[in-house]
C-alpha positions as CSV (number, residue, x, y, z in Angstrom):
1,M,82.1,25.7,83.3
2,Q,79.8,28.4,83.9
3,W,78.2,26.2,86.3
4,I,81.4,25.5,88.0
5,Q,82.2,29.1,88.4
6,E,78.5,30.6,89.8
7,N,78.6,27.0,92.7
8,S,82.2,27.9,93.5
9,W,81.8,28.5,97.0
10,L,79.1,25.5,97.3
11,I,81.5,22.9,95.8
12,L,84.4,24.1,98.2
13,F,82.2,23.4,101.2
14,I,80.7,20.4,99.9
15,L,84.4,18.9,99.2
16,W,86.0,20.0,102.8
17,G,82.5,18.9,104.7
18,L,82.9,15.4,103.2
19,P,85.2,13.9,105.6
20,L,83.5,16.2,108.6
21,T,81.1,13.3,109.1
22,Y,84.5,10.8,110.0
23,Y,86.2,13.2,111.7
24,R,83.6,13.8,113.9
25,S,83.1,10.0,114.4
26,K,86.7,9.2,115.3
27,F,86.6,12.2,117.8
28,R,83.2,11.4,119.0
29,K,84.3,7.9,119.9
30,I,87.2,8.7,122.0
31,V,85.3,11.2,124.1
32,Y,82.6,8.8,124.5
33,Q,84.6,5.6,124.8
34,T,82.8,3.5,122.5
35,D,83.1,1.5,119.5
36,S,79.4,2.0,118.3
37,W,78.0,3.4,115.5
38,T,75.0,4.7,117.4
39,I,77.2,7.3,118.6
40,N,77.1,8.9,115.1
41,V,73.8,9.6,115.5
42,K,73.1,10.4,119.1
43,P,72.4,13.7,120.4
44,L,75.1,14.3,122.4
45,F,76.5,17.5,122.4
46,V,77.8,18.9,126.2
47,K,81.1,16.2,127.1
48,E,81.8,16.8,123.1
49,I,81.9,20.7,123.2
50,K,84.0,19.9,126.8
51,A,86.4,18.1,124.9
52,L,86.7,20.0,121.9
53,F,87.6,23.5,123.4
54,G,89.0,21.4,126.8
55,N,91.1,18.1,128.1
56,L,89.0,15.9,128.6
57,F,91.9,13.0,128.7
58,P,95.2,15.1,129.3
59,E,97.4,11.8,128.9
60,N,95.5,10.5,125.8
61,S,97.9,11.1,123.0
62,V,95.4,9.8,120.3
63,Y,92.6,12.1,122.0
64,I,95.0,15.2,122.2
65,K,96.2,14.6,118.9
66,Q,92.7,14.1,117.4
67,R,91.5,16.9,119.4
68,N,93.4,19.4,117.6
69,F,93.4,18.1,113.9
70,Y,89.3,18.6,114.2
71,R,89.6,21.9,115.3
72,F,92.0,22.8,112.8
73,Y,89.6,20.7,110.3
74,L,87.0,22.8,111.9
75,L,88.9,26.9,112.0
76,V,89.0,26.1,108.3
77,Y,85.8,25.8,107.7
78,T,85.0,28.3,109.6
79,I,87.2,30.5,107.8
80,L,85.5,29.5,104.4
81,F,82.3,30.7,105.9
82,V,83.7,34.4,106.9
83,L,85.4,34.6,103.5
84,Y,82.3,33.1,102.2
85,I,80.2,35.9,103.8
86,Y,82.9,38.7,102.8
87,F,83.0,37.7,98.8
88,T,79.7,37.2,98.4
89,K,78.0,40.7,100.0
């Protein structure tokens, strides 16, 4: 029990971070318009960043929905990190 208390932030980050690979893969497949699994290991970031903060496919409702969810997911990740920095000082 003591180990869990001492490492609660690590456990929280791992639990929240596990589905990140799935969500990022899904988002990248929409952005790069491919179904290939290799998109997950390619270091292509420019179009992905533009798609995350912009609107590359305004008519594509699947893209809009996934982009907004991915934004929310990353926002929660950022909030967790800020709280970690704030509370561990």
